[in-house]
C-alpha positions as CSV (number, residue, x, y, z in Angstrom):
1,M,12.6,-19.3,10.5
2,P,12.0,-20.4,6.9
3,T,9.1,-18.1,6.3
4,Y,10.6,-16.8,3.1
5,A,12.0,-18.4,-0.1
6,P,14.5,-15.8,-1.2
7,L,15.6,-15.7,-4.8
8,P,19.3,-16.7,-5.5
9,V,20.7,-13.2,-5.3
10,R,22.3,-11.1,-2.5
11,F,22.1,-7.3,-2.9
12,I,24.6,-5.1,-1.2
13,K,24.1,-1.7,-2.7
14,G,21.4,0.4,-4.4
15,E,21.3,3.5,-6.5
16,G,18.1,4.9,-7.9
17,S,16.2,2.3,-9.9
18,W,19.1,-0.2,-9.6
19,L,20.4,-2.8,-7.1
20,F,23.9,-4.3,-7.1
21,D,24.7,-7.8,-5.9
22,D,27.7,-9.2,-4.2
23,K,29.1,-10.3,-7.6
24,G,29.1,-6.8,-9.0
25,D,26.0,-7.3,-11.3
26,K,23.3,-4.7,-11.4
27,Y,19.6,-5.3,-11.6
28,L,16.7,-2.9,-12.6
29,D,14.2,-2.9,-9.8
30,A,10.6,-2.8,-11.1
31,L,9.2,-3.7,-7.6
32,S,10.7,-1.0,-5.4
33,G,11.0,-3.4,-2.4
34,I,7.2,-4.0,-2.8
35,A,6.2,-0.4,-3.3
36,V,8.5,0.8,-0.5
37,C,11.3,2.7,-2.1
38,G,9.2,5.1,-4.1
39,L,12.2,7.5,-4.4
40,G,14.5,4.7,-5.5
41,H,17.4,3.2,-3.6
42,A,19.9,5.3,-1.6
43,N,18.2,8.6,-2.3
44,P,20.9,11.0,-1.2
45,D,18.6,13.5,0.4
46,V,16.8,10.9,2.4
47,G,20.2,9.4,3.3
48,D,21.4,12.8,4.6
49,A,18.2,13.3,6.6
50,I,18.6,9.8,8.2
51,S,22.3,10.3,8.9
52,K,21.7,13.7,10.5
53,Q,18.9,12.5,12.7
54,A,20.8,9.3,13.6
55,N,23.7,11.4,14.8
56,T,21.4,13.7,16.8
57,L,18.6,11.6,18.3
58,V,17.2,8.2,17.2
59,H,14.6,7.4,19.9
60,T,13.0,8.7,23.0
61,S,9.6,6.9,23.2
62,N,6.2,8.4,23.0
63,L,6.4,9.4,26.7
64,Y,7.7,12.7,25.5
65,H,6.9,15.2,22.7
66,I,8.7,14.4,19.4
67,D,9.1,17.5,17.2
68,Q,9.6,15.5,14.0
69,Q,6.6,13.4,14.6
70,E,4.3,16.4,15.2
71,K,5.6,18.0,12.0
72,L,5.0,14.8,10.1
73,A,1.4,14.5,11.5
74,D,0.7,18.1,10.5
75,K,2.1,17.5,7.0
76,L,0.1,14.3,6.5
77,C,-3.1,16.0,7.6
78,E,-2.4,18.9,5.3
79,L,-2.0,16.6,2.3
80,T,-4.9,14.3,3.0
81,G,-7.5,16.6,4.8
82,M,-7.5,14.2,7.8
83,H,-7.5,15.4,11.4
84,D,-5.4,13.1,13.6
85,V,-2.6,10.6,13.1
86,F,-1.4,7.6,15.1
87,F,2.1,6.4,14.2
88,A,3.1,2.7,14.1
89,N,5.9,0.7,12.5
90,S,4.2,-1.1,9.7
91,G,1.1,-1.4,7.6
92,A,-0.3,-4.2,9.6
93,E,0.0,-2.2,12.8
94,A,-1.7,0.8,11.1
95,N,-4.6,-1.5,10.1
96,E,-4.7,-2.9,13.7
97,A,-5.2,0.7,14.9
98,A,-8.0,1.1,12.3
99,I,-9.7,-2.1,13.6
100,K,-9.5,-0.9,17.2
101,I,-11.0,2.5,16.1
102,A,-13.9,0.7,14.4
103,R,-14.6,-1.3,17.6
104,R,-14.4,1.8,19.8
105,F,-16.8,3.5,17.4
106,A,-19.1,0.5,17.7
107,H,-19.2,0.6,21.5
108,S,-19.9,4.3,21.3
109,Q,-23.0,3.3,19.3
110,Q,-24.0,0.6,21.8
111,I,-23.1,-2.2,19.3
112,Q,-21.6,-5.0,21.3
113,N,-20.7,-7.4,18.5
114,P,-19.4,-5.2,15.8
115,V,-18.6,-6.4,12.3
116,I,-16.1,-4.9,9.9
117,V,-16.7,-5.7,6.2
118,T,-13.7,-6.3,3.9
119,A,-13.4,-7.5,0.4
120,T,-12.5,-10.9,-1.1
121,N,-8.9,-11.0,-2.5
122,S,-7.9,-8.2,-0.2
123,F,-4.7,-8.0,1.8
124,H,-4.4,-6.1,5.1
125,G,-1.6,-7.7,7.0
126,R,-0.4,-10.8,8.8
127,T,-1.3,-10.1,12.5
128,L,-4.2,-12.2,13.7
129,S,-6.7,-9.5,13.2
130,T,-5.4,-8.2,9.8
131,L,-5.1,-11.7,8.3
132,T,-8.7,-12.3,9.4
133,A,-9.6,-9.1,7.6
134,T,-7.7,-10.3,4.6
135,G,-9.9,-11.8,1.9
136,N,-7.6,-14.7,1.0
137,P,-8.3,-18.0,2.8
138,K,-4.7,-19.3,2.1
139,V,-3.0,-16.9,4.5
140,K,-5.3,-18.0,7.3
141,E,-4.7,-21.8,7.1
142,G,-3.4,-23.2,10.4
143,F,-3.8,-20.0,12.4
144,G,-7.3,-20.6,13.9
145,P,-9.2,-19.8,16.0
146,L,-9.3,-16.4,14.3
147,P,-10.8,-13.3,15.9
148,E,-14.5,-12.7,15.3
149,G,-16.1,-9.6,13.8
150,F,-15.2,-9.7,10.1
151,C,-17.0,-10.7,7.0
152,H,-16.2,-10.4,3.3
153,V,-18.0,-9.2,0.1
154,P,-16.8,-9.3,-3.5
155,Y,-14.6,-6.4,-4.4
156,D,-16.2,-3.6,-6.5
157,D,-19.7,-4.9,-5.8
158,I,-21.9,-2.3,-4.1
159,A,-25.0,-4.5,-4.6
160,A,-23.5,-7.3,-2.5
161,L,-22.7,-4.8,0.3
162,E,-26.2,-3.3,0.2
163,E,-27.6,-6.8,0.5
164,L,-25.3,-7.6,3.5
165,A,-26.4,-4.3,5.2
166,E,-30.0,-5.6,5.2
167,Q,-28.9,-8.9,6.7
168,N,-26.5,-7.7,9.4
169,K,-27.2,-4.8,11.7
170,N,-23.9,-5.1,13.5
171,I,-21.8,-3.7,10.7
172,V,-19.8,-0.6,11.8
173,A,-17.1,-0.2,9.2
174,V,-15.9,-1.1,5.8
175,L,-12.1,-1.6,5.3
176,I,-11.2,-1.5,1.6
177,E,-8.1,-1.0,-0.6
178,P,-8.8,1.7,-3.2
179,I,-6.8,-0.6,-5.5
180,Q,-6.1,-4.2,-4.6
181,G,-2.3,-4.7,-4.9
182,E,-1.4,-8.1,-3.6
183,S,-4.1,-9.9,-5.6
184,G,-2.9,-8.4,-8.9
185,I,-3.7,-4.7,-9.3
186,N,-7.5,-4.9,-9.3
187,I,-8.9,-1.5,-10.1
188,P,-12.6,-0.9,-9.3
189,A,-15.1,1.1,-11.2
190,D,-14.5,4.8,-11.3
191,D,-17.5,5.5,-8.9
192,Y,-16.9,2.6,-6.5
193,L,-15.3,4.6,-3.7
194,N,-17.9,7.3,-4.1
195,K,-20.7,4.8,-3.7
196,L,-19.0,3.3,-0.7
197,R,-18.8,6.7,0.9
198,S,-22.5,7.3,0.3
199,L,-23.4,3.8,1.6
200,C,-21.3,4.3,4.8
201,D,-22.9,7.7,5.4
202,K,-26.4,6.2,4.9
203,H,-25.8,3.4,7.5
204,N,-23.5,5.4,9.9
205,W,-20.5,3.2,9.1
206,L,-16.8,4.2,9.1
207,L,-15.2,4.2,5.7
208,M,-11.7,2.9,6.3
209,L,-9.3,3.0,3.3
210,D,-6.1,0.9,3.3
211,E,-3.7,3.1,1.2
212,I,-0.6,1.2,2.4
213,Q,0.3,0.3,-1.2
214,S,-1.6,2.9,-3.2
215,G,-0.6,5.9,-1.2
216,M,2.4,8.2,-1.3
217,A,1.8,9.5,-4.8
218,R,2.0,6.0,-6.5
219,T,-1.2,6.3,-8.4
220,G,-0.8,10.0,-9.5
221,R,-2.3,11.5,-6.4
222,F,-0.9,11.5,-2.8
223,L,-3.7,9.1,-1.9
224,A,-5.5,7.0,-4.5
225,S,-8.8,7.9,-3.0
226,Q,-8.2,11.6,-4.0
227,H,-8.9,10.6,-7.6
228,N,-12.5,10.3,-6.4
229,G,-12.6,13.5,-4.5
230,I,-13.7,11.7,-1.3
231,K,-12.4,11.7,2.3
232,A,-12.5,8.5,4.4
233,D,-13.0,8.4,8.1
234,V,-9.8,6.3,8.5
235,V,-6.8,6.0,6.2
236,T,-3.9,3.7,6.8
237,M,-0.4,4.3,5.3
238,A,3.0,2.6,5.5
239,K,5.3,1.1,2.8
240,A,6.7,4.1,0.9
241,L,6.1,6.6,3.8
242,G,9.7,6.3,5.0
243,N,11.3,5.2,1.7
244,G,12.5,2.1,3.4
245,V,12.6,3.1,7.0
246,P,9.8,1.3,8.7
247,I,6.9,3.5,9.7
248,G,3.1,3.2,9.5
249,A,0.3,5.7,10.1
250,C,-3.4,5.6,10.9
251,L,-5.2,8.8,10.0
252,T,-8.7,9.8,11.2
253,S,-11.2,12.4,10.4
254,G,-14.9,13.2,11.3
255,K,-16.6,10.6,13.5
256,A,-13.5,8.5,13.8
257,T,-11.5,11.3,15.4
258,G,-11.0,11.2,19.2
259,L,-12.0,7.5,19.7
260,L,-8.5,6.5,20.7
261,T,-7.7,8.3,24.0
262,T,-4.8,8.5,26.3
263,G,-3.7,5.0,27.3
264,S,-6.0,3.2,24.9
265,H,-3.4,2.4,22.3
266,G,0.3,2.9,21.9
267,S,3.7,2.0,20.3
268,T,7.2,2.0,21.7
269,F,8.9,2.9,18.4
270,G,6.0,4.3,16.4
271,G,6.9,7.7,14.9
272,N,10.2,8.0,16.6
273,P,12.6,10.8,15.6
274,L,14.5,8.7,13.0
275,A,11.5,7.3,11.2
276,S,9.7,10.6,11.3
277,A,12.7,12.4,9.8
278,A,12.9,9.9,7.0
279,A,9.2,10.3,6.3
280,L,9.3,14.1,6.4
281,K,12.2,14.2,3.9
282,T,10.4,11.6,1.6
283,I,7.3,13.7,1.5
284,E,9.3,16.9,0.9
285,I,10.9,15.3,-2.2
286,I,7.6,14.0,-3.5
287,E,6.3,17.5,-3.4
288,R,9.5,19.2,-4.6
289,D,9.9,17.0,-7.6
290,N,6.1,16.8,-8.4
291,L,6.4,13.0,-8.3
292,A,2.6,12.4,-8.2
293,E,2.4,13.9,-11.7
294,R,5.4,11.9,-12.7
295,A,3.8,8.7,-11.6
296,K,0.7,9.5,-13.6
297,Q,2.6,10.3,-16.8
298,L,5.1,7.5,-16.5
299,G,2.4,4.9,-15.7
300,E,0.5,5.9,-18.8
301,Y,3.6,5.7,-20.9
302,I,4.5,2.3,-19.6
303,A,0.9,0.9,-20.0
304,Q,0.7,2.2,-23.6
305,S,4.1,0.7,-24.3
306,F,3.0,-2.7,-23.1
307,K,-0.2,-2.5,-25.1
308,Q,1.8,-1.8,-28.2
309,T,4.4,-4.5,-27.7
310,L,1.9,-7.2,-26.5
311,S,-1.0,-6.3,-28.9
312,D,-0.6,-9.5,-30.8
313,C,0.1,-11.8,-27.8
314,S,-2.9,-14.1,-27.3
315,S,-1.8,-15.1,-23.7
316,V,-2.4,-11.5,-22.4
317,I,-5.9,-11.1,-21.0
318,D,-5.6,-7.6,-19.6
319,I,-3.1,-4.7,-19.0
320,R,-4.3,-2.5,-16.2
321,H,-2.7,0.4,-14.3
322,K,-3.3,3.4,-12.1
323,G,-0.1,5.5,-12.1
324,L,2.7,3.1,-11.2
325,M,0.6,0.3,-10.0
326,I,0.7,-2.0,-13.1
327,G,-0.6,-5.5,-13.7
328,I,-0.4,-7.7,-16.8
329,E,-2.9,-10.6,-16.5
330,L,-2.0,-13.7,-18.5
331,N,-4.2,-16.7,-19.3
332,S,-2.2,-19.2,-17.4
333,P,0.2,-19.4,-14.3
334,C,3.4,-17.5,-15.0
335,L,5.4,-17.8,-11.8
336,E,8.5,-18.8,-13.9
337,L,8.7,-15.2,-15.2
338,V,10.1,-14.1,-11.8
339,M,13.2,-16.2,-12.2
340,Q,13.5,-15.6,-15.9
341,S,13.4,-11.9,-15.3
342,L,16.0,-12.2,-12.6
343,E,18.3,-13.9,-15.1
344,K,17.7,-10.9,-17.3
345,K,18.7,-8.7,-14.4
346,L,15.2,-7.4,-13.8
347,L,13.2,-7.6,-10.6
348,I,9.4,-8.2,-10.9
349,N,6.7,-10.0,-9.0
350,V,3.8,-12.3,-10.0
351,A,0.5,-12.0,-8.1
352,A,-2.4,-14.5,-8.0
353,N,-0.2,-16.9,-10.0
354,N,-0.9,-15.3,-13.4
355,I,-0.5,-11.5,-13.0
356,V,2.8,-9.7,-13.6
357,R,2.8,-7.0,-10.9
358,L,5.0,-4.0,-11.4
359,L,5.6,-1.3,-8.8
360,P,8.6,0.7,-10.1
361,P,10.0,3.7,-8.3
362,L,8.4,7.1,-9.0
363,T,11.9,8.3,-10.1
364,M,12.4,5.7,-12.8
365,S,13.5,7.3,-16.1
366,D,11.9,6.8,-19.5
367,E,14.9,4.8,-20.6
368,E,14.7,2.5,-17.6
369,A,11.0,2.1,-18.3
370,D,11.7,1.1,-21.9
371,M,14.2,-1.5,-20.7
372,M,11.7,-2.9,-18.3
373,V,8.9,-3.1,-20.9
374,S,11.3,-4.7,-23.5
375,I,12.5,-7.5,-21.2
376,I,9.0,-8.3,-19.8
377,S,7.4,-8.2,-23.2
378,E,10.1,-10.5,-24.7
379,L,9.6,-13.0,-21.9
380,I,5.8,-13.0,-22.2
381,I,5.8,-13.4,-26.0
382,A,8.3,-16.2,-25.8
383,R,6.1,-18.3,-23.4
C-alpha cells in the first residue's frame, strides 16, 4: 500500500553512523532510523547477541516463562525505578497498554466515562486509540468515528490543565511526552514535569509519560523524566530499546501496578526471546560505554556548533536540544532540505514543515558530528 513516499535511495548495509546504498555510496545517518538505532547500524555486539539467540530459540509465546524477558524486565525496573513491565512490539502498542491501564484505573475509582488528557502537537501512535490521543488533527482525517475518552491541552501549559480539571471530573490520567519529538523537538519548562506530577497527585490521576523517542539515554539520562527527579505511574518505551529489533514496553509503578491481570491483556510476540536478547544487549552497551553521558556531551557540542555557524543566519528562529534530540527551527517551510541533504549524502528529517530534526546515534564521533553540522549549516545559509 502506498502509505509511504520513500526517498530515492536503497540501503543495503550499515556500519556505525553510516549507511551504504546499492550503488556503493555511503551516507551519514543523522536520524538513526527515527531514533531507533541508538548504537548505530550493525553494532557487532548486538549482532552477535541476535545471532546467538536466533540459533538457539526465537519464539515460544507468552504461554511459558521466558528467561530473557524476565531479565529484561528486571533491568528496566532497576534503571527506571518502576515496578512491572508489559512487553509489546511497538511504541503504539505500549501506549495502547497505557491507555487500557488508565481505563482500568478509572473503573477501580468508579469512573464510568474516563478521560485521558494529552497535549496538542503530541504524537502517540497510529492505532485508533493512539492517533486519537495524538494532538495533531491531520493524522486523524478520514478515520472516524474515533474512540471517546480523550481531550487535549496546550503543551507546557499547567494553567490550562488546572482549568480543565475544574471543568471535567472524569479525568483519570495525563499522557505526555517529556519532549515532543515528531512536532519538532519541543522542550517544556524545566519544572513542567514536576508540576504535572504534583497536579496528578492532587487529583488522583495517573501520570503517564511517553518516553518512546526520548528514552534509552537519548537525552543524557536513561529516561528524559529522570532529569526532573520524578517517577511516573506509567512509562512507555520502544524505538531504541532493541536497536532496530521491534520491541515496546509499558512500565508501571505505584497505583498503576497490578491493574492488568491474567487474561486482561496480551501479545503473541511481545518480549519474545529474540527481541528481549537484543534489548538486553543494547542496554548493556549503553551502560558499559556510558552513552547517556556521551549523548549529553555530544548534544551540547553539536548545539553550540550550530549556534556558532548559524549565528548570523536570519532565517533561524531557534536551536534547541536535550542531549541528542536536536531541532533547528526556521522562519519558513524547509522540506526541500531533506532532499538537498540526501544529495550531500546526509540523512535528516524535517518536522512541522520548518524544523530540521536530528536524532543521531549515541555513538556518533565528534568528526562525524562536525560533518553533519557543516552540511546542514551550509544548506540553511544558502537558502
